[in-house]
N, C-alpha and C positions, 0 to 999 in steps of 0.2 A: 419225136424223141426229145427235142429241146424243152417242150412244155413239161414233160415228165421230169426231166433233170432239174428244171427250174423249180418245180413243185417241191422236190426233195431238198434242194439247196435251201429254200425258204423255210421249210419245216425244221431242218437241222439248225439253221441260223437262229430261229426263234427259241429253240430248246437251249442252245448255248447262251443266248441272251438272258433267258429265264434263270439259268443257273448262275450266270455272272452277277445278276442283280441280287442274288442271295449270298454272295460272298462279301464279307465286310473287309474292304481294302483299307489298309492303314495309310495315314498321311505322315510324311516326315515332320519332325520338329523343325520349325523354320526360323532361321536367323537371316534378317534381310536389311539391306542398307549399305551405302558406301562405307567402307572400312570395317564391315561386320566380320571379315575373316579374323580379325584380332580376337574375337570371342571364341574361336574354335578350340584352341588348346584347353581352355578351362572346361569346355563342354565335353571334349574327349576324356579329360581327366574325371569328370563327374560320372561318366559311364563305366568307370573302373578299368579303362584300357591303359595298359602300361607300355605296349609295344605295337606300333602301327606299321602297316605296309602302305606306302603312299604310291598309288598307281597313276602314272601320267604318261607323257610322250616326250620325245626329244625336243620338239618345238617349244613346249612349255618350259621344260627344265633348262633348255639352252639359253633362254632369255632371262633366266634367274627368277621367274615368277614364283617358284615354290620355295626359294631360299628363306624368305622371312618366316614362313610357316614352320619350316624345319627347325630354324633357330628358336622360335617361340615354343615349340614342342619340347625341345631340349631343355629350355629354361624351367619348365614345369616338371621335368623328370620323365618325359615320355620318349622312349627310343623310337626313331623313325628310319625305316629302310625304304629307300626310293627305288621303285621299279618303273623305268621310263622307256622301255622298249616297245610299248604298245604302238601298233601301226594303225593307219586309217583302215576302217573296217576290220576290227581285231579278229585274229585267227585263233583256232584251237591251240596252236603252239604258243601264242602269246599267253593264253590262259594257263596252260600247264607250266610255263616258266614262272608265272606269278605265284602259282600254288607252291612250287618248289621253294621259292624265295621266302614266302610266308612261313612255311614250315621250318626252313633252315634257321630263320631268325626268331622263331618262337613268338610270332606276332599274335595278338588277340583282338585286333581291330583293323579296319581298312579305311583309308581316305582316298576317294576318287577325285582327282584334280585335273580338270581339263574339259574338253568337249565330249561329244557323245561316245567316241571310241574308248577313252579311258573309263568313262562311266560304265559302259556295257561290259568291258573287260573286268572291271573290279567286281561287278555284280556276279558274274559267272565264276570268278575266282572264289568269291565268298560262298557261292552255292557248292562248288567242288570241295571246299574245305569242310563244309557242313554235311556233305554227302559223298564221302571219299570212295564209296564203292560204285558210284555212277560217273561215267565220262560225260563230257559236255554234250556229245551226240545223244547220249541216253537221256539227257534232260530236255531234248528238243520237244517243243510243244508246250502245252499248258499243264500246270499243277503236278509236275514230276519232281519238284524240289521240296524236300522236307526241311523243317526248321525246329527251333529257332536257329538263326545264323549269328555270326559275329557282328558287332556294331559296325555299321557302314556309314561314313560321313561323306556326303556328296558336295563338291565345290565346283560348280560349272563355271567355265571361263568363256562360254559363248551363250547367247540367248536364243535357243532354238530347239534343242532336243527334248527338253522337259524330262530328261532321264533321271533327274534328281528326285522325282516324285512318282515315277512310273514303275510298274511291276514287271516290265520286260527288258530284254537285252537281245541284241542281234550279234550273231557270230558268223564269221566267214569260214567256209571249208575249202581251202585251196585245192584239194584233190578233186572235188566235184564242181568247183567254181560256182558254188551256191552259198547263199546266206540262209541261216535258219534262226528261229526265235526260241528263246527260253523265257517262260513266263510263270510267275508265282507271286503271291502276296509277300512271301518271305524275301523277295528281291528288292522290295521297296526300301530305300535307304532309311536309316534310323533318323538322320538329321540332314538338313540341306542348308547351305550357306549361299545366299544371293548377294554378291558384292560387286557392284558396278565398277569399282576401281580396278578389278581384274580384267575388265573388258575394254578399257579405254584404248589400249594399243591394238585392238583388232583391226586388220586391214579391211577396207571397204567391201571386198568381194566375200569375205567371211561374214561380215555383218549382214549383207544382203541375203546370202544363201541360208544362213541359220535363221534369220528372221522369217523368211518365206517357209522354212521348215516348220516353224511354230504356227504360222498361218495355216499351213496344210493340216496340221494336227487339229487345230480349232475347227476348221471348215469340215473336214471329213467326220469328225465326231458329231458335229451339229446336224449334218444332213443324213446321217445313218439312222437305222431303225432302233438302235439301242439308246438313243439320246434320252436324257431325263431332265427334270428341272435343274438338278444339281449340275450336270455336265453342260447344259445350255448356258447357265449363268456364267460358268468359267470360260466357255468358248466365246461368248459374247464379249466378256471383258478383254480377252486376248485379241479378238478381231478389232475392237475399238482402239486399243493401244497401238497395235501394229500398223493399222491404216493411218493413224495420226503421226506416229513417231519414227517408223522405220526408214523412210526415205530421207528424212532430215538427219537421222543418225548416220546413214550411209554417206551423206555429204559432209557431216561434221561429227566425227567419232569421239570428240573430246567432251561432249555434253553429258556430264555424269548423270543428270536427272533423267534424260531420255534413255540413257543406257540402263538405269535402274528400272525404269518403266518397262523396257523390253524384256529385262530379266524376269519381271513379274508376269508379263504377258506369256512368256515361254512356260512359266510355272503353271499359270492358269490353264494353258492349252494342254500341258502334261496331265493335270488332274482330270481334264475332260476326256482326252483320248484313252487314258488308262482304263476308264470305266465304259466309255461308249465305242471304243475301238476306232479304227481307221478304215481305209477303203482301197480302191484300185490304184490310186496314186502311189500309195506305199507298196502295194504288191508289185507294181512294175518297177518302182525305184529300187526296192530291195534286190530284185533280180539283175538290174543293170549294175548295181554295186557289186553283187557277187561275181558277175561275169567279167566286168571291165574295171572294177574299182572306182566307179563314178561316185564322187562325194554325195552322200545321202541328201543333204539339204538342197544342193544344186539340182539333183535329179527331180526332187519333189517340186521345186519351183518351176522347172520346165514342163513337167507333166500336168500340174494342177489345172491350168486353164483348159487343156484338151479333155481331161476327164469331166470337168464341170460342163463343157459343151455337150458331152455325151449324155449326162444324166440330168441336165438342167430342168427339163419338163417334169421330172419326177420329184424334184426338190425345189421348185421355183419359189414356193412360199418361204422356205428357210433362207434361201439365198436373198430373197427380197428383204427379209427382216435384217439380215446381216448388212445389206446395203444401207438401210436406214440407220442402223447402229453405227456404221462407219461414216455417216455423214454424207452419203452419196445421193440421198433423195428424201422424199417425204412419204409418210405412211399412206397418204391418199392417192399416190401414183399407182398405175397398174402393176400388178405383181410381175408380169412378164418383163416389163420395162426395167423394173428394179433388179430383177435377177440377171438380166443381160448386162446391166450397168455394173453389177458386182464383178462379173467375169471380165468385163472390159477393164475394170480397175486392176485386177490381178495382172492382166497383160501389160497395162500401163506401168505398173510398179516394176515388173520384170524389165521392161524396156528402159525405164529411167535409171535402173541400177545395173545396166549392161549384162543382164542375165540372158544367155542365148536362147534361141527357140528350138534348138535341136541338141542331140547328144552326139558329139563328134566321134566317139569310139564305136558307135553302133554299126554293126555289119548286117547287111540285108539277109545274109544266109543264116544269121542267128535268130531272126525274128520269130519263126514258128516255134522254136523251143523256148524262147523267152516268154511268148504268149502262153504257152502250155504251163510253164512254171509259175507265172504270175497268177493265172486263174486257179491253179492247184493251191496256191497260198491263200487266195481270197475266198474260195468256196469251201465250206460255208462259214469260215471264221470271221469274215468281215461283213457287217450288216449294211451293205451298200443300198442306195435308193433304187438303182436299176441294175439288173443283172446283165453281165456282158458275155457275149458269145466269143468263141475263139477267133472268129473272123473279125469281130469288132475290136478285139484287143490287138490283133495284127494291124488293123487299119490305124490305130493310134500310134503304134510303134513305127509304122511306115511314115507317119507325119514327122516323127522325131528324126527319122533318117533323111527325109527329103527337105525339111525346113532347116536351113543352116543359119545360125546366128552370126 
């Protein structure tokens, strides 16, 4: 039975990959560098936008990070309405509140300002505005959003999600305690601003988890069967930067050059996984986030080495190459040695940045259903190097339960 199921999963995955390669995905217009946020008001104005909805969260607005932008927009005659009630793992209710505020203030553009949650929320608000007869749930999955949509300007304040250049968004459904994805080329932001000055104040634990999130994007896109020369180039650049700069930035978050490097690494990883997709790390992480509210980057960091252990033999050449790119060895060393060294490096980085080895919220009684949901998400949408059985997914979840950081 497993062999038959495996055959059909692979056939469907190849078909989806074939179709994905024929979709021309846009890239956002990029403004990058310390202080580059100052260029955004003129850019918004150049797109003909006169009233924007700025989507953020209370943590960002509470420290005044958005205030200079709001003032600068006002100076060039652009009305700005702030919606900062987005919660971690944004919900359907968050999206609907944003839609109501957008309409009430007659907005004609959106600025997403923050981490992955405001980004995802802003994307689906935009999709709802452009597709008023469809609910967020009805947009679940791929290619159910019609366009064009309103201009969307993405300003990430963390270096991890790559959401400023991706075609997807994740939404939490509190009723079912699940997360679901919405994906469409129309969700890709119009413009992205990568300004390291916005990230200087990030606490170390956010720096580490978001950086490992970006590493997970790069690695899963690199080892999957949909990888291409384009995605590999961006994934390699991301891995090289993250292995070089993340731990140093965790220790000293005031280094603006390293912060800018990590912002670009996240962007590179975003360009890679948007086209080559992700794998089981994300499938498990999404479901832990949906059920328990576990932060996405943290979950990815914890799960990544376990999934790499599981699939190493089926992607050891790719992992070995990443080890060389990351300065962990030489090309003439055995592939097995290099691939194991790369996984060891991931564990070492987690350990050095105080990332736990387990998920504290995980309950043993939830493991069978979590495994079922994770595999339903992954098959056949994620082009993983090795297919995972239900029992194997449960075994990984058991390790998250029994290994306590």
